[in-house]
All heavy atoms as a GROMACS GRO file, in nm:
protein
  625
    1PRO      N    1   3.369   4.447   0.655
    1PRO     CA    2   3.418   4.575   0.604
    1PRO      C    3   3.556   4.560   0.540
    1PRO      O    4   3.638   4.482   0.586
    1PRO     CB    5   3.424   4.664   0.727
    1PRO     CG    6   3.389   4.578   0.845
    1PRO     CD    7   3.351   4.444   0.797
    2LYS      N    8   3.579   4.637   0.438
    2LYS     CA    9   3.707   4.632   0.366
    2LYS      C   10   3.807   4.730   0.427
    2LYS      O   11   3.771   4.838   0.469
    2LYS     CB   12   3.685   4.671   0.219
    2LYS     CG   13   3.600   4.573   0.142
    2LYS     CD   14   3.571   4.629   0.003
    2LYS     CE   15   3.471   4.546  -0.068
    2LYS     NZ   16   3.339   4.548  -0.008
    3SER      N   17   3.932   4.688   0.426
    3SER     CA   18   4.037   4.778   0.472
    3SER      C   19   4.058   4.887   0.366
    3SER      O   20   4.018   4.871   0.250
    3SER     CB   21   4.168   4.701   0.493
    3SER     OG   22   4.220   4.658   0.368
    4GLU      N   23   4.122   4.995   0.406
    4GLU     CA   24   4.151   5.103   0.311
    4GLU      C   25   4.242   5.052   0.199
    4GLU      O   26   4.231   5.094   0.085
    4GLU     CB   27   4.213   5.223   0.382
    4GLU     CG   28   4.115   5.300   0.468
    4GLU     CD   29   3.993   5.349   0.390
    4GLU    OE1   30   4.010   5.404   0.279
    4GLU    OE2   31   3.881   5.330   0.439
    5GLU      N   32   4.332   4.961   0.234
    5GLU     CA   33   4.423   4.903   0.135
    5GLU      C   34   4.347   4.826   0.027
    5GLU      O   35   4.375   4.839  -0.092
    5GLU     CB   36   4.523   4.810   0.206
    5GLU     CG   37   4.628   4.752   0.114
    5GLU     CD   38   4.728   4.666   0.190
    5GLU    OE1   39   4.761   4.698   0.306
    5GLU    OE2   40   4.772   4.566   0.133
    6VAL      N   41   4.248   4.747   0.069
    6VAL     CA   42   4.167   4.670  -0.026
    6VAL      C   43   4.081   4.764  -0.110
    6VAL      O   44   4.067   4.746  -0.231
    6VAL     CB   45   4.082   4.564   0.047
    6VAL    CG1   46   3.979   4.502  -0.046
    6VAL    CG2   47   4.172   4.456   0.107
    7LYS      N   48   4.023   4.866  -0.047
    7LYS     CA   49   3.942   4.963  -0.122
    7LYS      C   50   4.026   5.031  -0.229
    7LYS      O   51   3.980   5.050  -0.342
    7LYS     CB   52   3.883   5.068  -0.027
    7LYS     CG   53   3.772   5.016   0.060
    7LYS     CD   54   3.720   5.126   0.151
    7LYS     CE   55   3.611   5.076   0.242
    7LYS     NZ   56   3.556   5.182   0.328
    8LYS      N   57   4.149   5.067  -0.195
    8LYS     CA   58   4.238   5.131  -0.291
    8LYS      C   59   4.274   5.035  -0.405
    8LYS      O   60   4.278   5.075  -0.521
    8LYS     CB   61   4.365   5.180  -0.220
    8LYS     CG   62   4.458   5.259  -0.308
    8LYS     CD   63   4.574   5.314  -0.227
    8LYS     CE   64   4.666   5.394  -0.318
    8LYS     NZ   65   4.777   5.454  -0.244
    9LEU      N   66   4.298   4.909  -0.373
    9LEU     CA   67   4.328   4.808  -0.474
    9LEU      C   68   4.214   4.797  -0.574
    9LEU      O   69   4.235   4.799  -0.696
    9LEU     CB   70   4.353   4.673  -0.406
    9LEU     CG   71   4.371   4.554  -0.499
    9LEU    CD1   72   4.510   4.557  -0.561
    9LEU    CD2   73   4.347   4.424  -0.425
   10ILE      N   74   4.091   4.787  -0.524
   10ILE     CA   75   3.974   4.775  -0.611
   10ILE      C   76   3.957   4.902  -0.693
   10ILE      O   77   3.934   4.897  -0.814
   10ILE     CB   78   3.847   4.744  -0.529
   10ILE    CG1   79   3.861   4.608  -0.460
   10ILE    CG2   80   3.724   4.746  -0.620
   10ILE    CD1   81   3.754   4.580  -0.356
   11TYR      N   82   3.968   5.016  -0.628
   11TYR     CA   83   3.953   5.144  -0.698
   11TYR      C   84   4.052   5.155  -0.814
   11TYR      O   85   4.014   5.190  -0.926
   11TYR     CB   86   3.974   5.260  -0.601
   11TYR     CG   87   3.969   5.395  -0.667
   11TYR    CD1   88   3.847   5.455  -0.697
   11TYR    CD2   89   4.086   5.463  -0.702
   11TYR    CE1   90   3.842   5.579  -0.760
   11TYR    CE2   91   4.081   5.586  -0.765
   11TYR     CZ   92   3.959   5.643  -0.794
   11TYR     OH   93   3.954   5.765  -0.857
   12ASN      N   94   4.178   5.125  -0.788
   12ASN     CA   95   4.280   5.134  -0.893
   12ASN      C   96   4.255   5.034  -1.006
   12ASN      O   97   4.290   5.060  -1.121
   12ASN     CB   98   4.419   5.115  -0.835
   12ASN     CG   99   4.464   5.235  -0.755
   12ASN    OD1  100   4.422   5.348  -0.780
   12ASN    ND2  101   4.546   5.212  -0.655
   13ALA      N  102   4.192   4.921  -0.974
   13ALA     CA  103   4.163   4.821  -1.075
   13ALA      C  104   4.045   4.860  -1.164
   13ALA      O  105   4.044   4.827  -1.282
   13ALA     CB  106   4.135   4.686  -1.009
   14ILE      N  107   3.948   4.931  -1.108
   14ILE     CA  108   3.827   4.960  -1.186
   14ILE      C  109   3.823   5.100  -1.247
   14ILE      O  110   3.751   5.121  -1.345
   14ILE     CB  111   3.699   4.934  -1.105
   14ILE    CG1  112   3.682   5.034  -0.990
   14ILE    CG2  113   3.693   4.791  -1.056
   14ILE    CD1  114   3.550   5.023  -0.915
   15LYS      N  115   3.898   5.194  -1.192
   15LYS     CA  116   3.883   5.334  -1.236
   15LYS      C  117   3.911   5.355  -1.384
   15LYS      O  118   3.848   5.438  -1.448
   15LYS     CB  119   3.967   5.428  -1.151
   15LYS     CG  120   4.116   5.417  -1.175
   15LYS     CD  121   4.192   5.519  -1.093
   15LYS     CE  122   4.340   5.502  -1.116
   15LYS     NZ  123   4.418   5.595  -1.040
   16SER      N  124   4.005   5.281  -1.441
   16SER     CA  125   4.037   5.300  -1.582
   16SER      C  126   3.982   5.188  -1.670
   16SER      O  127   4.005   5.186  -1.791
   16SER     CB  128   4.189   5.309  -1.600
   16SER     OG  129   4.249   5.189  -1.555
   17ASN      N  130   3.906   5.096  -1.611
   17ASN     CA  131   3.847   4.987  -1.687
   17ASN      C  132   3.733   5.039  -1.773
   17ASN      O  133   3.652   5.120  -1.728
   17ASN     CB  134   3.797   4.878  -1.591
   17ASN     CG  135   3.748   4.756  -1.664
   17ASN    OD1  136   3.642   4.757  -1.724
   17ASN    ND2  137   3.828   4.650  -1.657
   18THR      N  138   3.727   4.992  -1.895
   18THR     CA  139   3.625   5.037  -1.991
   18THR      C  140   3.484   5.023  -1.935
   18THR      O  141   3.399   5.109  -1.959
   18THR     CB  142   3.637   4.956  -2.122
   18THR    OG1  143   3.769   4.971  -2.172
   18THR    CG2  144   3.538   5.001  -2.226
   19LEU      N  145   3.458   4.918  -1.860
   19LEU     CA  146   3.324   4.896  -1.806
   19LEU      C  147   3.280   5.004  -1.708
   19LEU      O  148   3.161   5.031  -1.692
   19LEU     CB  149   3.319   4.760  -1.733
   19LEU     CG  150   3.337   4.636  -1.817
   19LEU    CD1  151   3.347   4.513  -1.728
   19LEU    CD2  152   3.222   4.622  -1.916
   20PHE      N  153   3.376   5.069  -1.643
   20PHE     CA  154   3.344   5.164  -1.537
   20PHE      C  155   3.385   5.307  -1.571
   20PHE      O  156   3.374   5.397  -1.489
   20PHE     CB  157   3.414   5.122  -1.406
   20PHE     CG  158   3.382   4.981  -1.365
   20PHE    CD1  159   3.476   4.880  -1.379
   20PHE    CD2  160   3.258   4.948  -1.315
   20PHE    CE1  161   3.448   4.750  -1.342
   20PHE    CE2  162   3.227   4.818  -1.276
   20PHE     CZ  163   3.323   4.719  -1.291
   21ARG      N  164   3.430   5.330  -1.693
   21ARG     CA  165   3.484   5.460  -1.732
   21ARG      C  166   3.384   5.574  -1.719
   21ARG      O  167   3.420   5.687  -1.689
   21ARG     CB  168   3.537   5.452  -1.876
   21ARG     CG  169   3.637   5.561  -1.907
   21ARG     CD  170   3.709   5.537  -2.035
   21ARG     NE  171   3.817   5.441  -2.007
   21ARG     CZ  172   3.875   5.369  -2.100
   21ARG    NH1  173   3.838   5.378  -2.224
   21ARG    NH2  174   3.972   5.285  -2.068
   22ALA      N  175   3.257   5.544  -1.740
   22ALA     CA  176   3.155   5.649  -1.735
   22ALA      C  177   3.105   5.677  -1.593
   22ALA      O  178   3.025   5.768  -1.572
   22ALA     CB  179   3.037   5.612  -1.824
   23CYS      N  180   3.153   5.601  -1.496
   23CYS     CA  181   3.107   5.617  -1.357
   23CYS      C  182   3.168   5.741  -1.292
   23CYS      O  183   3.285   5.773  -1.314
   23CYS     CB  184   3.144   5.495  -1.274
   23CYS     SG  185   3.059   5.345  -1.322
   24SER      N  186   3.088   5.806  -1.211
   24SER     CA  187   3.138   5.918  -1.132
   24SER      C  188   3.220   5.863  -1.015
   24SER      O  189   3.216   5.743  -0.985
   24SER     CB  190   3.021   6.000  -1.077
   24SER     OG  191   2.952   5.924  -0.979
   25GLU      N  192   3.291   5.952  -0.947
   25GLU     CA  193   3.370   5.912  -0.831
   25GLU      C  194   3.280   5.850  -0.724
   25GLU      O  195   3.314   5.748  -0.663
   25GLU     CB  196   3.442   6.036  -0.775
   25GLU     CG  197   3.554   6.005  -0.682
   25GLU     CD  198   3.676   5.944  -0.752
   25GLU    OE1  199   3.695   5.963  -0.873
   25GLU    OE2  200   3.750   5.875  -0.682
   26GLU      N  201   3.163   5.908  -0.703
   26GLU     CA  202   3.069   5.856  -0.605
   26GLU      C  203   3.020   5.716  -0.644
   26GLU      O  204   3.007   5.628  -0.558
   26GLU     CB  205   2.950   5.951  -0.592
   26GLU     CG  206   2.850   5.912  -0.485
   26GLU     CD  207   2.737   6.012  -0.471
   26GLU    OE1  208   2.761   6.132  -0.489
   26GLU    OE2  209   2.626   5.967  -0.441
   27GLU      N  210   2.994   5.696  -0.772
   27GLU     CA  211   2.950   5.565  -0.818
   27GLU      C  212   3.061   5.460  -0.801
   27GLU      O  213   3.033   5.345  -0.764
   27GLU     CB  214   2.907   5.571  -0.965
   27GLU     CG  215   2.778   5.647  -0.984
   27GLU     CD  216   2.746   5.678  -1.129
   27GLU    OE1  217   2.842   5.704  -1.208
   27GLU    OE2  218   2.627   5.676  -1.165
   28LEU      N  219   3.186   5.500  -0.826
   28LEU     CA  220   3.297   5.407  -0.806
   28LEU      C  221   3.307   5.364  -0.659
   28LEU      O  222   3.328   5.246  -0.629
   28LEU     CB  223   3.429   5.469  -0.851
   28LEU     CG  224   3.450   5.484  -1.002
   28LEU    CD1  225   3.580   5.558  -1.030
   28LEU    CD2  226   3.448   5.350  -1.072
   29VAL      N  227   3.290   5.459  -0.568
   29VAL     CA  228   3.294   5.428  -0.426
   29VAL      C  229   3.182   5.330  -0.389
   29VAL      O  230   3.203   5.234  -0.314
   29VAL     CB  231   3.286   5.557  -0.340
   29VAL    CG1  232   3.266   5.525  -0.193
   29VAL    CG2  233   3.411   5.641  -0.361
   30ASP      N  234   3.063   5.352  -0.445
   30ASP     CA  235   2.952   5.261  -0.421
   30ASP      C  236   2.982   5.122  -0.476
   30ASP      O  237   2.949   5.020  -0.414
   30ASP     CB  238   2.822   5.313  -0.483
   30ASP     CG  239   2.767   5.435  -0.410
   30ASP    OD1  240   2.807   5.459  -0.294
   30ASP    OD2  241   2.684   5.506  -0.470
   31LEU      N  242   3.043   5.116  -0.594
   31LEU     CA  243   3.079   4.987  -0.654
   31LEU      C  244   3.180   4.913  -0.567
   31LEU      O  245   3.169   4.791  -0.549
   31LEU     CB  246   3.137   5.007  -0.794
   31LEU     CG  247   3.037   5.034  -0.905
   31LEU    CD1  248   3.108   5.078  -1.031
   31LEU    CD2  249   2.955   4.909  -0.932
   32ILE      N  250   3.277   4.984  -0.515
   32ILE     CA  251   3.378   4.923  -0.430
   32ILE      C  252   3.312   4.855  -0.310
   32ILE      O  253   3.347   4.744  -0.274
   32ILE     CB  254   3.482   5.027  -0.383
   32ILE    CG1  255   3.568   5.071  -0.502
   32ILE    CG2  256   3.568   4.975  -0.269
   32ILE    CD1  257   3.652   5.194  -0.478
   33ASP      N  258   3.212   4.918  -0.253
   33ASP     CA  259   3.141   4.860  -0.140
   33ASP      C  260   3.066   4.733  -0.178
   33ASP      O  261   3.041   4.647  -0.095
   33ASP     CB  262   3.044   4.961  -0.078
   33ASP     CG  263   3.117   5.073  -0.005
   33ASP    OD1  264   3.233   5.052   0.036
   33ASP    OD2  265   3.057   5.181   0.011
   34ALA      N  266   3.030   4.720  -0.306
   34ALA     CA  267   2.954   4.603  -0.353
   34ALA      C  268   3.043   4.482  -0.380
   34ALA      O  269   2.992   4.370  -0.391
   34ALA     CB  270   2.878   4.640  -0.479
   35PHE      N  271   3.174   4.501  -0.389
   35PHE     CA  272   3.264   4.388  -0.415
   35PHE      C  273   3.267   4.296  -0.293
   35PHE      O  274   3.270   4.342  -0.180
   35PHE     CB  275   3.407   4.438  -0.442
   35PHE     CG  276   3.433   4.472  -0.586
   35PHE    CD1  277   3.380   4.585  -0.643
   35PHE    CD2  278   3.512   4.390  -0.664
   35PHE    CE1  279   3.404   4.617  -0.776
   35PHE    CE2  280   3.538   4.420  -0.797
   35PHE     CZ  281   3.483   4.534  -0.853
   36ASP      N  282   3.266   4.165  -0.321
   36ASP     CA  283   3.279   4.065  -0.217
   36ASP      C  284   3.416   4.000  -0.227
   36ASP      O  285   3.478   3.998  -0.332
   36ASP     CB  286   3.173   3.955  -0.232
   36ASP     CG  287   3.035   4.002  -0.189
   36ASP    OD1  288   3.027   4.085  -0.098
   36ASP    OD2  289   2.936   3.952  -0.247
   37SER      N  290   3.459   3.941  -0.118
   37SER     CA  291   3.585   3.870  -0.115
   37SER      C  292   3.561   3.724  -0.150
   37SER      O  293   3.458   3.666  -0.113
   37SER     CB  294   3.645   3.882   0.025
   37SER     OG  295   3.767   3.813   0.030
   38ALA      N  296   3.655   3.664  -0.221
   38ALA     CA  297   3.648   3.522  -0.253
   38ALA      C  298   3.789   3.465  -0.251
   38ALA      O  299   3.884   3.533  -0.288
   38ALA     CB  300   3.585   3.501  -0.390
   39GLU      N  301   3.801   3.343  -0.205
   39GLU     CA  302   3.931   3.276  -0.205
   39GLU      C  303   3.920   3.150  -0.290
   39GLU      O  304   3.817   3.082  -0.289
   39GLU     CB  305   3.972   3.239  -0.063
   39GLU     CG  306   4.005   3.359   0.022
   39GLU     CD  307   4.061   3.321   0.158
   39GLU    OE1  308   4.111   3.208   0.173
   39GLU    OE2  309   4.053   3.406   0.248
   40PHE      N  310   4.026   3.120  -0.363
   40PHE     CA  311   4.030   3.003  -0.448
   40PHE      C  312   4.156   2.924  -0.417
   40PHE      O  313   4.262   2.982  -0.394
   40PHE     CB  314   4.031   3.045  -0.596
   40PHE     CG  315   3.908   3.120  -0.638
   40PHE    CD1  316   3.904   3.258  -0.632
   40PHE    CD2  317   3.796   3.052  -0.682
   40PHE    CE1  318   3.790   3.328  -0.668
   40PHE    CE2  319   3.681   3.120  -0.718
   40PHE     CZ  320   3.679   3.259  -0.712
   41SER      N  321   4.144   2.794  -0.417
   41SER     CA  322   4.261   2.709  -0.393
   41SER      C  323   4.343   2.697  -0.522
   41SER      O  324   4.294   2.726  -0.632
   41SER     CB  325   4.217   2.571  -0.345
   41SER     OG  326   4.135   2.509  -0.442
   42ALA      N  327   4.467   2.653  -0.506
   42ALA     CA  328   4.555   2.633  -0.621
   42ALA      C  329   4.488   2.538  -0.719
   42ALA      O  330   4.416   2.445  -0.680
   42ALA     CB  331   4.689   2.577  -0.575
   43GLU      N  332   4.508   2.564  -0.846
   43GLU     CA  333   4.454   2.482  -0.956
   43GLU      C  334   4.304   2.500  -0.977
   43GLU      O  335   4.244   2.430  -1.058
   43GLU     CB  336   4.488   2.334  -0.939
   43GLU     CG  337   4.636   2.304  -0.921
   43GLU     CD  338   4.723   2.353  -1.037
   43GLU    OE1  339   4.683   2.340  -1.153
   43GLU    OE2  340   4.832   2.406  -1.009
   44SER      N  341   4.240   2.592  -0.904
   44SER     CA  342   4.098   2.618  -0.926
   44SER      C  343   4.076   2.688  -1.058
   44SER      O  344   4.160   2.766  -1.102
   44SER     CB  345   4.042   2.708  -0.815
   44SER     OG  346   4.038   2.643  -0.693
   45ILE      N  347   3.964   2.662  -1.121
   45ILE     CA  348   3.923   2.737  -1.240
   45ILE      C  349   3.830   2.847  -1.190
   45ILE      O  350   3.720   2.819  -1.142
   45ILE     CB  351   3.854   2.646  -1.343
   45ILE    CG1  352   3.952   2.541  -1.393
   45ILE    CG2  353   3.798   2.731  -1.458
   45ILE    CD1  354   3.891   2.438  -1.487
   46VAL      N  355   3.875   2.971  -1.202
   46VAL     CA  356   3.798   3.085  -1.150
   46VAL      C  357   3.688   3.121  -1.248
   46VAL      O  358   3.573   3.142  -1.210
   46VAL     CB  359   3.891   3.206  -1.124
   46VAL    CG1  360   3.812   3.327  -1.080
   46VAL    CG2  361   3.996   3.169  -1.019
   47ILE      N  362   3.721   3.128  -1.374
   47ILE     CA  363   3.624   3.156  -1.479
   47ILE      C  364   3.674   3.089  -1.606
   47ILE      O  365   3.795   3.081  -1.629
   47ILE     CB  366   3.600   3.307  -1.500
   47ILE    CG1  367   3.483   3.330  -1.595
   47ILE    CG2  368   3.726   3.378  -1.544
   47ILE    CD1  369   3.432   3.473  -1.597
   48GLN      N  370   3.582   3.037  -1.685
   48GLN     CA  371   3.619   2.964  -1.805
   48GLN      C  372   3.564   3.036  -1.928
   48GLN      O  373   3.451   3.085  -1.926
   48GLN     CB  374   3.564   2.822  -1.797
   48GLN     CG  375   3.619   2.730  -1.901
   48GLN     CD  376   3.594   2.584  -1.864
   48GLN    OE1  377   3.549   2.553  -1.754
   48GLN    NE2  378   3.624   2.496  -1.955
   49GLN      N  379   3.644   3.040  -2.032
   49GLN     CA  380   3.603   3.104  -2.156
   49GLN      C  381   3.470   3.047  -2.202
   49GLN      O  382   3.448   2.926  -2.201
   49GLN     CB  383   3.710   3.081  -2.264
   49GLN     CG  384   3.685   3.159  -2.391
   49GLN     CD  385   3.806   3.153  -2.484
   49GLN    OE1  386   3.917   3.130  -2.441
   49GLN    NE2  387   3.782   3.173  -2.610
   50GLY      N  388   3.379   3.135  -2.239
   50GLY     CA  389   3.246   3.095  -2.284
   50GLY      C  390   3.140   3.106  -2.176
   50GLY      O  391   3.022   3.110  -2.205
   51ASP      N  392   3.183   3.110  -2.048
   51ASP     CA  393   3.088   3.128  -1.938
   51ASP      C  394   3.031   3.270  -1.942
   51ASP      O  395   3.098   3.363  -1.987
   51ASP     CB  396   3.155   3.108  -1.802
   51ASP     CG  397   3.192   2.964  -1.774
   51ASP    OD1  398   3.152   2.875  -1.850
   51ASP    OD2  399   3.264   2.942  -1.674
   52GLU      N  400   2.908   3.286  -1.894
   52GLU     CA  401   2.853   3.420  -1.881
   52GLU      C  402   2.929   3.494  -1.773
   52GLU      O  403   2.959   3.440  -1.668
   52GLU     CB  404   2.705   3.414  -1.842
   52GLU     CG  405   2.614   3.392  -1.960
   52GLU     CD  406   2.469   3.420  -1.923
   52GLU    OE1  407   2.443   3.519  -1.852
   52GLU    OE2  408   2.386   3.342  -1.967
   53GLY      N  409   2.962   3.619  -1.801
   53GLY     CA  410   3.034   3.700  -1.703
   53GLY      C  411   2.940   3.756  -1.599
   53GLY      O  412   2.869   3.852  -1.624
   54GLU      N  413   2.940   3.696  -1.482
   54GLU     CA  414   2.853   3.741  -1.374
   54GLU      C  415   2.929   3.817  -1.265
   54GLU      O  416   2.869   3.881  -1.181
   54GLU     CB  417   2.782   3.622  -1.311
   54GLU     CG  418   2.690   3.551  -1.407
   54GLU     CD  419   2.620   3.432  -1.342
   54GLU    OE1  420   2.628   3.417  -1.218
   54GLU    OE2  421   2.559   3.355  -1.416
   55HIS      N  422   3.064   3.806  -1.268
   55HIS     CA  423   3.144   3.867  -1.164
   55HIS      C  424   3.261   3.943  -1.226
   55HIS      O  425   3.302   3.915  -1.337
   55HIS     CB  426   3.200   3.760  -1.068
   55HIS     CG  427   3.094   3.676  -1.005
   55HIS    ND1  428   3.018   3.720  -0.899
   55HIS    CD2  429   3.049   3.552  -1.034
   55HIS    CE1  430   2.932   3.626  -0.866
   55HIS    NE2  431   2.949   3.523  -0.946
   56PHE      N  432   3.313   4.037  -1.150
   56PHE     CA  433   3.433   4.111  -1.188
   56PHE      C  434   3.537   4.081  -1.082
   56PHE      O  435   3.510   4.099  -0.963
   56PHE     CB  436   3.404   4.262  -1.195
   56PHE     CG  437   3.516   4.341  -1.250
   56PHE    CD1  438   3.526   4.365  -1.386
   56PHE    CD2  439   3.614   4.393  -1.167
   56PHE    CE1  440   3.631   4.439  -1.438
   56PHE    CE2  441   3.719   4.467  -1.217
   56PHE     CZ  442   3.727   4.490  -1.354
   57TYR      N  443   3.652   4.030  -1.123
   57TYR     CA  444   3.754   3.987  -1.026
   57TYR      C  445   3.870   4.086  -1.019
   57TYR      O  446   3.916   4.134  -1.121
   57TYR     CB  447   3.809   3.849  -1.064
   57TYR     CG  448   3.704   3.741  -1.056
   57TYR    CD1  449   3.633   3.702  -1.168
   57TYR    CD2  450   3.677   3.679  -0.935
   57TYR    CE1  451   3.536   3.602  -1.159
   57TYR    CE2  452   3.581   3.580  -0.925
   57TYR     CZ  453   3.511   3.542  -1.038
   57TYR     OH  454   3.416   3.444  -1.029
   58VAL      N  455   3.916   4.111  -0.898
   58VAL     CA  456   4.038   4.187  -0.872
   58VAL      C  457   4.123   4.096  -0.784
   58VAL      O  458   4.078   4.053  -0.678
   58VAL     CB  459   4.008   4.320  -0.799
   58VAL    CG1  460   4.138   4.390  -0.762
   58VAL    CG2  461   3.919   4.409  -0.885
   59VAL      N  462   4.244   4.066  -0.828
   59VAL     CA  463   4.330   3.974  -0.754
   59VAL      C  464   4.409   4.052  -0.650
   59VAL      O  465   4.488   4.140  -0.683
   59VAL     CB  466   4.425   3.899  -0.850
   59VAL    CG1  467   4.516   3.804  -0.772
   59VAL    CG2  468   4.345   3.824  -0.956
   60GLU      N  469   4.386   4.019  -0.524
   60GLU     CA  470   4.457   4.085  -0.415
   60GLU      C  471   4.594   4.022  -0.392
   60GLU      O  472   4.692   4.090  -0.367
   60GLU     CB  473   4.374   4.078  -0.287
   60GLU     CG  474   4.438   4.147  -0.169
   60GLU     CD  475   4.353   4.141  -0.044
   60GLU    OE1  476   4.241   4.088  -0.047
   60GLU    OE2  477   4.399   4.191   0.058
   61SER      N  478   4.599   3.891  -0.400
   61SER     CA  479   4.726   3.820  -0.383
   61SER      C  480   4.719   3.687  -0.456
   61SER      O  481   4.611   3.636  -0.483
   61SER     CB  482   4.758   3.798  -0.235
   61SER     OG  483   4.662   3.711  -0.178
   62GLY      N  484   4.834   3.635  -0.487
   62GLY     CA  485   4.840   3.508  -0.557
   62GLY      C  486   4.867   3.527  -0.705
   62GLY      O  487   4.904   3.635  -0.750
   63LYS      N  488   4.845   3.424  -0.780
   63LYS     CA  489   4.877   3.424  -0.923
   63LYS      C  490   4.768   3.352  -0.999
   63LYS      O  491   4.717   3.249  -0.955
   63LYS     CB  492   5.011   3.352  -0.943
   63LYS     CG  493   5.053   3.335  -1.084
   63LYS     CD  494   5.180   3.254  -1.092
   63LYS     CE  495   5.205   3.214  -1.237
   63LYS     NZ  496   5.317   3.121  -1.250
   64LEU      N  497   4.732   3.408  -1.114
   64LEU     CA  498   4.637   3.343  -1.204
   64LEU      C  499   4.705   3.322  -1.338
   64LEU      O  500   4.776   3.408  -1.387
   64LEU     CB  501   4.514   3.432  -1.228
   64LEU     CG  502   4.419   3.453  -1.112
   64LEU    CD1  503   4.308   3.550  -1.153
   64LEU    CD2  504   4.359   3.323  -1.065
   65ASP      N  505   4.682   3.207  -1.397
   65ASP     CA  506   4.722   3.183  -1.535
   65ASP      C  507   4.598   3.202  -1.620
   65ASP      O  508   4.490   3.153  -1.587
   65ASP     CB  509   4.775   3.040  -1.554
   65ASP     CG  510   4.910   3.019  -1.489
   65ASP    OD1  511   4.990   3.114  -1.487
   65ASP    OD2  512   4.936   2.907  -1.442
   66ILE      N  513   4.615   3.274  -1.730
   66ILE     CA  514   4.504   3.302  -1.820
   66ILE      C  515   4.532   3.235  -1.953
   66ILE      O  516   4.637   3.258  -2.014
   66ILE     CB  517   4.486   3.454  -1.841
   66ILE    CG1  518   4.461   3.521  -1.706
   66ILE    CG2  519   4.374   3.483  -1.940
   66ILE    CD1  520   4.469   3.671  -1.710
   67THR      N  521   4.439   3.153  -1.998
   67THR     CA  522   4.451   3.087  -2.126
   67THR      C  523   4.334   3.132  -2.213
   67THR      O  524   4.219   3.123  -2.172
   67THR     CB  525   4.448   2.933  -2.110
   67THR    OG1  526   4.552   2.895  -2.022
   67THR    CG2  527   4.465   2.864  -2.243
   68VAL      N  528   4.365   3.180  -2.333
   68VAL     CA  529   4.262   3.224  -2.426
   68VAL      C  530   4.262   3.127  -2.544
   68VAL      O  531   4.364   3.109  -2.610
   68VAL     CB  532   4.288   3.368  -2.475
   68VAL    CG1  533   4.184   3.410  -2.577
   68VAL    CG2  534   4.292   3.464  -2.358
   69ARG      N  535   4.149   3.063  -2.567
   69ARG     CA  536   4.134   2.970  -2.678
   69ARG      C  537   4.108   3.052  -2.805
   69ARG      O  538   4.007   3.119  -2.817
   69ARG     CB  539   4.019   2.873  -2.648
   69ARG     CG  540   4.010   2.758  -2.742
   69ARG     CD  541   3.900   2.659  -2.701
   69ARG     NE  542   3.779   2.729  -2.658
   69ARG     CZ  543   3.720   2.713  -2.540
   69ARG    NH1  544   3.769   2.632  -2.452
   69ARG    NH2  545   3.612   2.781  -2.508
   70MET      N  546   4.202   3.048  -2.898
   70MET     CA  547   4.192   3.127  -3.020
   70MET      C  548   4.117   3.052  -3.130
   70MET      O  549   4.047   3.111  -3.208
   70MET     CB  550   4.332   3.165  -3.070
   70MET     CG  551   4.414   3.242  -2.966
   70MET     SD  552   4.336   3.393  -2.909
   70MET     CE  553   4.369   3.498  -3.047
   71GLU      N  554   4.134   2.921  -3.137
   71GLU     CA  555   4.066   2.837  -3.235
   71GLU      C  556   4.020   2.711  -3.166
   71GLU      O  557   4.054   2.687  -3.051
   71GLU     CB  558   4.162   2.802  -3.351
   71GLU     CG  559   4.209   2.922  -3.428
   71GLU     CD  560   4.311   2.883  -3.536
   71GLU    OE1  561   4.322   2.764  -3.568
   71GLU    OE2  562   4.378   2.973  -3.585
   72GLU      N  563   3.947   2.629  -3.237
   72GLU     CA  564   3.892   2.507  -3.177
   72GLU      C  565   3.998   2.420  -3.110
   72GLU      O  566   3.980   2.374  -3.000
   72GLU     CB  567   3.818   2.426  -3.284
   72GLU     CG  568   3.732   2.316  -3.228
   72GLU     CD  569   3.615   2.367  -3.146
   72GLU    OE1  570   3.564   2.476  -3.176
   72GLU    OE2  571   3.576   2.298  -3.051
   73ASP      N  572   4.111   2.396  -3.177
   73ASP     CA  573   4.212   2.304  -3.124
   73ASP      C  574   4.339   2.372  -3.076
   73ASP      O  575   4.433   2.306  -3.034
   73ASP     CB  576   4.249   2.200  -3.231
   73ASP     CG  577   4.131   2.112  -3.266
   73ASP    OD1  578   4.057   2.070  -3.174
   73ASP    OD2  579   4.112   2.085  -3.384
   74ALA      N  580   4.347   2.503  -3.085
   74ALA     CA  581   4.470   2.572  -3.047
   74ALA      C  582   4.442   2.665  -2.928
   74ALA      O  583   4.332   2.711  -2.908
   74ALA     CB  584   4.523   2.655  -3.165
   75SER      N  585   4.546   2.690  -2.850
   75SER     CA  586   4.531   2.787  -2.741
   75SER      C  587   4.653   2.877  -2.740
   75SER      O  588   4.760   2.841  -2.788
   75SER     CB  589   4.515   2.716  -2.606
   75SER     OG  590   4.636   2.654  -2.569
   76ASN      N  591   4.633   2.995  -2.687
   76ASN     CA  592   4.740   3.092  -2.675
   76ASN      C  593   4.742   3.134  -2.529
   76ASN      O  594   4.648   3.195  -2.480
   76ASN     CB  595   4.710   3.213  -2.765
   76ASN     CG  596   4.823   3.311  -2.769
   76ASN    OD1  597   4.932   3.281  -2.723
   76ASN    ND2  598   4.797   3.428  -2.821
   77GLU      N  599   4.847   3.095  -2.458
   77GLU     CA  600   4.853   3.125  -2.316
   77GLU      C  601   4.918   3.261  -2.291
   77GLU      O  602   5.016   3.295  -2.354
   77GLU     CB  603   4.932   3.017  -2.240
   77GLU     CG  604   4.856   2.887  -2.233
   77GLU     CD  605   4.918   2.790  -2.137
   77GLU    OE1  606   4.999   2.832  -2.053
   77GLU    OE2  607   4.883   2.670  -2.145
   78ILE      N  608   4.859   3.335  -2.200
   78ILE     CA  609   4.909   3.466  -2.162
   78ILE      C  610   4.943   3.458  -2.014
   78ILE      O  611   4.860   3.419  -1.932
   78ILE     CB  612   4.801   3.576  -2.185
   78ILE    CG1  613   4.756   3.573  -2.331
   78ILE    CG2  614   4.853   3.712  -2.144
   78ILE    CD1  615   4.634   3.660  -2.356
   79HIS      N  616   5.064   3.494  -1.977
   79HIS     CA  617   5.104   3.492  -1.836
   79HIS      C  618   5.142   3.630  -1.790
   79HIS      O  619   5.197   3.707  -1.857
   79HIS     CB  620   5.223   3.398  -1.813
   79HIS     CG  621   5.188   3.255  -1.842
   79HIS    ND1  622   5.124   3.176  -1.749
   79HIS    CD2  623   5.206   3.179  -1.952
   79HIS    CE1  624   5.106   3.055  -1.802
   79HIS    NE2  625   5.155   3.054  -1.925
   0.00000   0.00000   0.00000
């Protein structure tokens, strides 16, 4: 079971997201219950550009670096 703090974190992350904008309040609550917890070690690749999007991530703690490949040989890092 999720703590109220974690439920609030997920809710705040998804309520204004384009993917969930059409959801009712009840649907958002149901979605929150469907989220699973995952832990990743430092230097892990959580998701890589080009992979099929099968999961939606909300970061509870820690730091992620996001790199977006703009062209074949160039990258633009966003921190």
